[in-house]
NUMARVO-885234 format. One record per residue: x negated, y, z negated of N, C-alpha, C in turn. Coordinates in steps of 0.02 Angstrom, whole numbers, padded with zeros to 5 digits, always signed. Layout:
XYZXYZXYZ;...
end
This chain:
-00976+00155+01204-00905+00127+01203-00900+00055+01234;-00870-00001+01204-00861-00053+01208-00807-00064+01269;-00801-00112+01298-00747-00149+01339-00703-00170+01306;-00646-00179+01295-00588-00218+01264-00552-00239+01306;-00511-00313+01319-00474-00324+01366-00411-00297+01326;-00351-00276+01364-00291-00275+01316-00243-00306+01363;-00255-00338+01408-00211-00377+01428-00173-00431+01378;-00114-00451+01424-00070-00496+01380-00114-00573+01370;-00153-00584+01404-00190-00653+01398-00227-00651+01335;-00237-00579+01316-00267-00582+01252-00243-00588+01195;-00231-00655+01157-00188-00677+01120-00239-00689+01046;-00214-00669+00993-00241-00706+00943-00241-00783+00938;-00276-00814+00890-00254-00900+00878-00183-00898+00859;-00136-00848+00834-00069-00869+00812-00026-00867+00864;-00056-00828+00910-00014-00818+00974+00015-00746+00978;-00006-00710+00952+00005-00642+00935-00037-00597+00988;-00004-00545+01010-00040-00504+01057-00113-00478+01024;-00162-00474+01049-00222-00455+01013-00292-00415+01068;-00324-00400+01040-00384-00370+01095-00427-00423+01085;-00462-00435+01149-00519-00478+01144-00587-00436+01181;-00621-00442+01132-00691-00406+01148-00735-00430+01200;-00763-00375+01238-00814-00412+01298-00873-00400+01282;-00910-00390+01310-00993-00395+01310-00982-00323+01322;-01050-00292+01290-01047-00221+01300-01082-00199+01367;-01060-00156+01390-01112-00139+01457-01191-00113+01438;-01237-00153+01492-01302-00119+01485-01318-00048+01457;-01370-00030+01426-01371+00040+01394-01380+00075+01461;-01359+00143+01452-01362+00197+01497-01436+00218+01512;-01477+00230+01561-01527+00268+01551-01536+00323+01562;-01581+00377+01532-01580+00445+01549-01594+00450+01620;-01631+00431+01640-01639+00430+01719-01580+00415+01760;-01523+00370+01733-01466+00346+01777-01425+00421+01772;-01434+00460+01708-01391+00526+01716-01439+00580+01768;-01479+00582+01787-01507+00633+01807-01539+00686+01778;-01546+00664+01710-01559+00742+01676-01642+00731+01672;-01663+00797+01665-01726+00809+01642-01766+00782+01566;-01816+00783+01577-01848+00761+01489-01836+00814+01448;-01830+00881+01463-01806+00927+01423-01736+00920+01391;-01683+00907+01462-01622+00902+01443-01620+00845+01399;-01651+00789+01393-01628+00727+01355-01650+00750+01288;-01724+00771+01267-01741+00811+01212-01680+00856+01178;-01652+00904+01222-01631+00950+01196-01560+00921+01162;-01515+00889+01200-01466+00832+01185-01482+00792+01119;-01531+00750+01117-01555+00721+01064-01545+00749+01009;-01576+00830+01003-01584+00852+00951-01517+00882+00931;-01470+00893+00962-01406+00928+00947-01359+00865+00913;-01370+00792+00940-01341+00742+00896-01374+00721+00850;-01438+00743+00827-01463+00725+00768-01431+00740+00705;-01384+00791+00723-01356+00811+00655-01283+00767+00642;-01270+00722+00695-01221+00679+00677-01242+00607+00654;-01320+00588+00649-01347+00534+00647-01329+00504+00578;-01323+00549+00527-01299+00507+00448-01227+00473+00454;-01196+00525+00488-01121+00512+00486-01100+00455+00507;-01150+00451+00588-01129+00406+00636-01158+00352+00589;-01207+00336+00564-01226+00266+00539-01219+00260+00462;-01164+00287+00450-01134+00272+00370-01079+00231+00362;-01095+00165+00324-01048+00122+00305-00989+00123+00320;-00951+00086+00355-00876+00094+00372-00883+00129+00422;-00925+00160+00468-00899+00175+00540-00893+00142+00597;-00917+00064+00572-00910+00022+00630-00850+00007+00637;-00792+00033+00598-00719+00000+00586-00693+00049+00650;-00736+00110+00671-00706+00143+00735-00705+00100+00790;-00764+00075+00804-00776+00011+00866-00724-00028+00869;-00681-00029+00819-00633-00095+00819-00565-00056+00845;-00556+00004+00858-00499+00046+00880-00471+00032+00935;
end
């Protein structure tokens, strides 16, 4: 998930209130979570079913919400 600045200072060029995108944080490593290799493999296998939908054209629109 990306961080977005929703403060009043984030305005569009036309002066309207808007969102200002910020740099995404560094990737989270499995070791940061304290997961075992087995837990990581199991989670990846469960999420694999969503990969096709996640990578489908148009899904980047959800990043802008």
